[in-house]
C-alpha positions in Angstrom: 0.0 0.0 0.0 1.3 3.5 -0.8 2.4 5.7 2.1 -0.6 8.0 1.5 -3.9 6.6 0.1 -7.1 8.6 -0.4 -9.9 7.2 1.7 -13.4 8.0 0.6 -16.2 7.5 3.2 -19.7 7.0 1.9 -22.9 6.4 3.8 -23.8 3.2 2.0 -22.9 3.8 -1.7 -19.2 2.6 -1.8 -19.8 -0.4 -4.0 -21.9 1.6 -6.5 -19.4 4.5 -6.5 -16.4 2.3 -7.0 -18.1 0.6 -9.9 -18.8 4.0 -11.4 -15.2 5.2 -11.0 -13.6 2.0 -12.3 -15.8 2.2 -15.4 -14.8 5.8 -15.9 -11.0 5.4 -15.8 -8.9 3.2 -18.1 -6.5 0.8 -16.4 -8.5 0.6 -13.2 -9.7 -2.3 -11.1 -11.1 -3.4 -7.7 -8.2 -4.9 -5.7 -10.0 -6.1 -2.5 -13.5 -6.1 -0.9 -14.3 -6.6 2.8 -17.8 -7.2 4.0 -19.5 -6.6 7.3 -20.2 -9.6 9.5 -22.7 -10.0 12.3 -22.7 -7.0 14.7 -21.0 -4.6 12.2 -22.1 -1.1 11.2 -23.8 -2.5 8.1 -26.0 -5.5 7.3 -24.1 -8.8 7.3 -22.6 -9.3 3.9 -22.8 -5.7 2.8 -19.6 -3.9 1.7 -17.4 -2.5 4.4 -14.3 -1.4 2.4 -13.2 -1.6 -1.2 -9.6 -1.1 -2.1 -9.2 -0.1 -5.8 -7.0 1.8 -8.2 -7.8 4.3 -10.8 -5.1 4.4 -13.5 -2.5 3.3 -10.9 -3.7 5.5 -8.0 -4.8 3.4 -5.1 -7.9 4.5 -3.2 -10.0 3.0 -0.4 -13.8 3.4 -0.2 -15.7 2.6 2.9 -19.4 2.5 3.9 -19.4 4.3 7.2 -22.9 5.4 7.7 -24.9 8.6 7.2 -22.5 10.8 9.2 -20.1 10.9 6.3 -20.5 13.7 3.8 -18.1 15.1 1.1 -17.4 18.8 1.0 -15.8 21.1 -1.5 -12.6 21.5 0.6 -11.1 18.4 -0.9 -11.0 17.2 -4.4 -9.3 14.5 -6.5 -7.2 16.2 -9.1 -6.9 14.3 -12.4 -4.0 15.4 -14.7 -5.0 14.6 -18.3 -2.7 14.3 -21.3 -5.1 15.6 -24.0 -8.5 17.1 -24.7 -9.9 13.7 -25.5 -9.1 12.4 -22.0 -10.5 15.6 -20.4 -13.8 15.3 -22.4 -14.2 11.6 -21.7 -13.6 11.9 -17.9 -15.6 15.2 -17.7 -18.7 13.6 -19.3 -18.5 10.3 -17.4 -17.8 11.8 -13.9 -20.2 14.7 -14.2 -23.1 12.4 -15.2 -25.8 12.9 -12.6 -23.6 15.4 -10.7 -22.9 19.1 -11.1 -20.4 20.9 -13.3 -18.5 23.7 -11.6 -16.0 26.3 -12.8 -12.3 25.9 -13.4 -12.5 22.2 -14.3 -14.2 21.2 -11.1 -17.2 18.9 -10.9 -19.1 17.1 -8.2 -20.1 13.6 -9.1 -23.4 12.0 -8.2 -22.0 10.7 -5.0 -20.8 14.1 -3.8 -17.1 13.6 -4.5 -15.3 16.7 -6.0 -13.0 16.2 -8.9 -10.7 18.6 -10.8 -10.2 17.5 -14.4 -7.4 19.4 -16.0 -4.7 19.1 -18.6 -1.2 18.3 -17.3 0.1 21.5 -18.9 -2.3 23.7 -16.9 -0.2 23.2 -13.7 2.9 24.1 -15.6 1.2 27.2 -17.1 -0.2 28.6 -13.8 3.2 28.1 -12.2 5.2 29.7 -15.0 7.9 32.1 -13.6 6.6 34.7 -16.2 3.9 36.4 -14.2 2.0 37.6 -17.3 1.8 34.1 -18.8 0.8 32.7 -15.4 -1.9 35.3 -14.9 -3.3 34.8 -18.4 -3.5 31.1 -17.9 -5.2 31.5 -14.5 -7.7 34.0 -16.0 -8.5 31.7 -18.9 -9.1 28.8 -16.5 -11.3 31.0 -14.2 -13.6 31.7 -17.2 -14.0 28.0 -18.1 -16.3 25.3 -16.8 -14.7 22.3 -18.5 -11.1 23.2 -19.3 -10.4 23.4 -23.0 -6.7 23.1 -24.0 -6.6 25.2 -27.2 -8.1 28.4 -25.7 -5.9 27.9 -22.6 -2.8 27.7 -24.7 -3.8 30.7 -26.8 -4.4 32.8 -23.6 -1.1 31.6 -22.0 0.7 32.7 -25.2 -1.1 36.0 -25.3 -3.0 35.3 -28.5 
């Protein structure tokens, strides 16, 4: 197990959520499932934890009961290689959820995601303050991030 592993706590939707996430990301799979026994927090045989990976990133999901809620103070950042990958993940993960600004979305389970091109991080951290500012301003005006307009803004075009 990696030193740091995101742990998503659901009320009772861990199995459904993990199935949804594994279907959205290429090269993803469920690694392990544990189930509640008698006297557990959930009905005997229901999912307790699921260890899975999304394109190599290990994550754990747990059914912990109704006290667990997701908030916008934490998101899963997905660094995409091209517009096709952005479009595919944006469409899949936002299905039944809400689309926010700056490449953020909240999926139907309440988990926040940031879907962005790998180059966006490089652009907003460029040592040239004008390029960095133009990239940030372009991202701020977008819902789903579009690479071509971002590159044009970054280059001052």
